[in-house]
DOSEZA-376550 format. One record per residue (C-alpha): residue in three letters; x, y, z. Coordinates in steps of 0.02 Angstrom, whole numbers, padded with zeros to 5 digits, always signed. Layout:
BEGIN
alaXYZ ...
***
This chain:
BEGIN
met-01987+01433-03051 thr-01776+01352-03080 val-01658+01390-02911 ile-01484+01357-02927 val-01434+01319-02740 thr-01272+01274-02675 gly-01221+01209-02528 ser-01355+01075-02548 ser-01271+00946-02456 gly-01283+01044-02295 leu-01433+01058-02145 leu-01479+01219-02242 gly-01469+01188-02421 ser-01570+01004-02407 ala-01707+01064-02324 leu-01728+01195-02463 ile-01706+01081-02581 arg-01836+00958-02508 ser-01973+01088-02487 leu-01932+01176-02671 arg-01955+01000-02738 gly-02103+00968-02645 asp-02177+01118-02730 gly-02123+01047-02908 gln-02017+01206-02919 thr-01840+01146-03033 val-01674+01139-02914 ile-01512+01136-02999 thr-01374+01110-02863 leu-01199+01167-02891 val-01078+01047-02834 arg-00889+00997-02804 arg-00876+00827-02862 pro-00919+00768-03052 pro-01100+00781-03087 arg-01207+00657-03084 gly-01358+00695-03163 ala-01454+00836-03251 gly-01506+00918-03097 glu-01318+00935-03045 ser-01181+01048-03124 phe-01006+01070-03041 trp-00906+01206-03011 asn-00730+01250-02919 pro-00757+01441-02834 glu-00584+01445-02782 lys-00540+01403-02977 gly-00660+01535-03012 leu-00740+01383-03121 leu-00941+01401-03170 asp-01065+01353-03315 thr-01139+01509-03355 asp-01267+01419-03459 val-01323+01337-03310 leu-01347+01500-03205 gln-01440+01555-03399 glu-01592+01459-03344 ala-01619+01524-03157 asp-01742+01616-03110 ala-01665+01620-02961 val-01487+01566-02839 val-01479+01535-02665 his-01289+01537-02613 leu-01262+01446-02441 ala-01097+01383-02482 gly-00949+01395-02360 ala-00847+01283-02229 gly-00920+01279-02064 ile-00884+01403-01930 gly-00890+01266-01768 gly-00842+01066-01721 lys-00627+01108-01755 arg-00529+01230-01674 trp-00474+01401-01758 thr-00277+01378-01822 pro-00223+01507-01960 asp-00267+01378-02082 arg-00451+01363-02031 lys-00474+01522-02021 arg-00410+01557-02181 leu-00538+01399-02269 ile-00672+01475-02168 leu-00643+01661-02240 arg-00583+01600-02421 ser-00741+01470-02430 arg-00854+01634-02426 val-00772+01743-02511 asp-00747+01662-02663 gly-00891+01556-02684 thr-00984+01708-02679 arg-00876+01826-02792 thr-00888+01686-02919 ile-01065+01694-02909 ala-01092+01865-02913 arg-00983+01884-03053 ala-01047+01776-03139 leu-01228+01839-03138 ala-01184+02007-03156 his-01112+01969-03322 met-01264+01844-03382 arg-01366+01908-03517 his-01527+01835-03441 lys-01495+01871-03255 pro-01592+01787-03122 arg-01728+01909-03043 val-01647+01865-02870 phe-01496+01834-02788 leu-01488+01765-02598 ser-01308+01743-02533 ala-01287+01646-02354 ser-01243+01765-02224 ala-01217+01789-02027 val-01264+01872-01849 gly-01085+01873-01820 tyr-01085+02027-01924 tyr-01133+02106-01759 gly-01013+02060-01632 asp-01052+02053-01469 thr-01179+02165-01435 arg-01243+02115-01260 asp-01408+02158-01193 arg-01420+02287-01326 val-01539+02242-01489 val-01509+02259-01651 asp-01588+02241-01827 glu-01521+02249-02003 ser-01492+02429-01984 ser-01366+02418-01840 pro-01161+02437-01860 pro-01046+02296-01874 gly-00969+02240-01725 thr-00771+02209-01702 gly-00700+02014-01711 phe-00645+01900-01840 leu-00837+01823-01874 ala-00887+01999-01906 asp-00729+02041-02011 val-00775+01882-02117 val-00958+01915-02143 arg-00918+02119-02195 ala-00784+02023-02323 trp-00910+01893-02382 glu-01041+01996-02387 ser-00962+02140-02481 glu-00947+01996-02627 thr-01125+02011-02673 glu-01123+02191-02753 pro-01087+02152-02916 ala-01238+02066-02927 glu-01319+02192-02842 asp-01232+02344-02951 ala-01311+02237-03107 gly-01495+02262-03055 ile-01530+02087-02985 arg-01623+02106-02803 thr-01500+02041-02676 val-01551+01992-02506 arg-01385+01919-02372 leu-01461+01807-02277 arg-01378+01839-02083 thr-01432+01682-02017 gly-01454+01642-01829 met-01438+01476-01720 val-01538+01357-01816 leu-01635+01225-01726 ser-01664+01066-01805 gly-01669+00888-01730 lys-01540+00839-01872 gly-01374+00934-01810 gly-01312+01094-01882 ala-01287+01192-01694 leu-01405+01075-01578 gly-01296+00924-01625 pro-01139+00906-01543 ile-01262+00967-01396 leu-01402+00875-01346 pro-01294+00724-01315 ile-01216+00809-01158 phe-01413+00873-01100 arg-01494+00707-01144 leu-01377+00634-01002 gly-01432+00772-00897 leu-01276+00862-00893 gly-01310+01015-00987 ala-01255+01189-00903 pro-01238+01355-00955 leu-01095+01443-01029 gly-00982+01571-00966 ser-01097+01699-00875 gly-01252+01627-00969 arg-01284+01800-01033 gln-01243+01810-01202 phe-01375+01798-01308 trp-01404+01676-01431 pro-01533+01711-01564 trp-01616+01565-01653 ile-01740+01538-01778 ala-01826+01347-01798 ile-01765+01276-01957 asp-01952+01284-02037 asp-01955+01461-02010 trp-01789+01469-02100 val-01850+01372-02259 gly-02000+01465-02242 ala-01927+01653-02238 val-01806+01591-02390 arg-01929+01549-02467 his-02023+01711-02450 met-01893+01829-02473 leu-01877+01734-02664 asp-02060+01781-02704 asp-02057+01959-02623 pro-01996+02098-02752 glu-01967+02202-02567 ala-01839+02084-02492 arg-01651+02139-02555 gly-01511+02194-02432 pro-01465+02126-02262 val-01618+02016-02165 asn-01596+01943-01998 leu-01650+01735-01998 thr-01690+01765-01819 ala-01840+01728-01702 pro-01917+01866-01649 asn-01884+01853-01470 pro-01676+01804-01440 val-01639+01726-01263 thr-01505+01706-01189 asn-01394+01563-01158 ala-01447+01526-00989 glu-01630+01526-01046 phe-01596+01419-01177 thr-01509+01307-01065 arg-01675+01287-00947 thr-01776+01281-01110 leu-01690+01138-01180 gly-01662+01044-01008 lys-01865+01060-01010 val-01916+01026-01170 leu-01815+00861-01158 gly-01880+00822-00949 lys-01677+00828-00920 pro-01608+00936-00777 thr-01482+01043-00790 leu-01329+01086-00686 pro-01329+01242-00574 leu-01152+01286-00587 ala-01106+01355-00758 val-00953+01297-00882 pro-00817+01435-00853 gly-00754+01510-00999 phe-00604+01487-00968 ala-00626+01294-00978 leu-00724+01323-01137 arg-00582+01419-01215 leu-00451+01282-01179 gly-00539+01156-01258 leu-00617+01252-01403 gly-00483+01384-01427 glu-00532+01558-01514 phe-00716+01493-01574 ala-00758+01486-01393 ser-00722+01667-01362 glu-00820+01709-01530 gly-00959+01603-01556 val-01018+01535-01412 leu-00969+01656-01257 ile-01034+01819-01337 gly-01161+01832-01464 pro-01296+01965-01547 arg-01464+02009-01472 ala-01521+02022-01654 val-01708+02033-01704 pro-01797+02025-01873 lys-01852+02200-01912 arg-01858+02200-02098 leu-01903+01981-02088 leu-02097+02050-01985 ala-02095+02206-02097 met-02106+02080-02265 asn-02259+02016-02148 tyr-02171+01838-02142 thr-02262+01763-02013 phe-02164+01665-01900 arg-02210+01449-01851 tyr-02110+01482-01699 thr-02082+01629-01594 asp-02100+01526-01424 leu-01913+01451-01410 arg-01985+01306-01316 arg-02109+01267-01424 ala-01973+01294-01580 leu-01878+01149-01476 ala-01993+01028-01456 ala-02038+01039-01642 val-01872+01013-01690 leu-01834+00881-01554 
***
């Protein structure tokens, strides 16, 4: 199988590529710099530039590229970049695929559980309506750009990913040093849900959907047991053998430090469950947060 992958330098893309190549699959990555070999091809999503000859070779396309959500304050320019990096890239690929003579059999496109907004205690699955806020608006626009590929008959999956647990960075990267100092604490009320998935399960689920003809539409890539921020804090402290602080970090302090990202990316969250993934008979390696954290760390 030949798989085209974007976002290959990111945490998820690099893990997926290692897994695919480890099994002898052919992977071609789309890169924004001069290619360094036959396994790379140049693209510029902002200008709609893409080598369609490379796409003709593909059995599958996995599109993961997009600017990071966290790490920087959401200035107006940053918010435009977050939106455009997702919309432009997805539009470029989906439209190109729709016009291919030899179309890939499956197109997997990144998305996020931010689609659901803040659901508090309400459980949501792939049939639930969208929420409100900047992230929910971004995800709706992002997912809509996959439609040309889907309308052209390509099996299209929207990967609504939650908080991916990895010892190599991602969501755990900025908080591990704090917890290792024994300074971990709940954030805000601590009651907001943080839907999570171990990186091995993320890769396993994506590979499952590459082959499963029933996989299509939105799919939540989260473990079956989402936890609150307070429970996540306690569990991470126990895994690291470190105490956690009894008092929470106030929401106003987080907003001062992180700006709008704190309000949408930290202090609220959806209680999302992987109903469709379970219906596809995907078997999770990690359904217990403590086991998952111990494994990735």
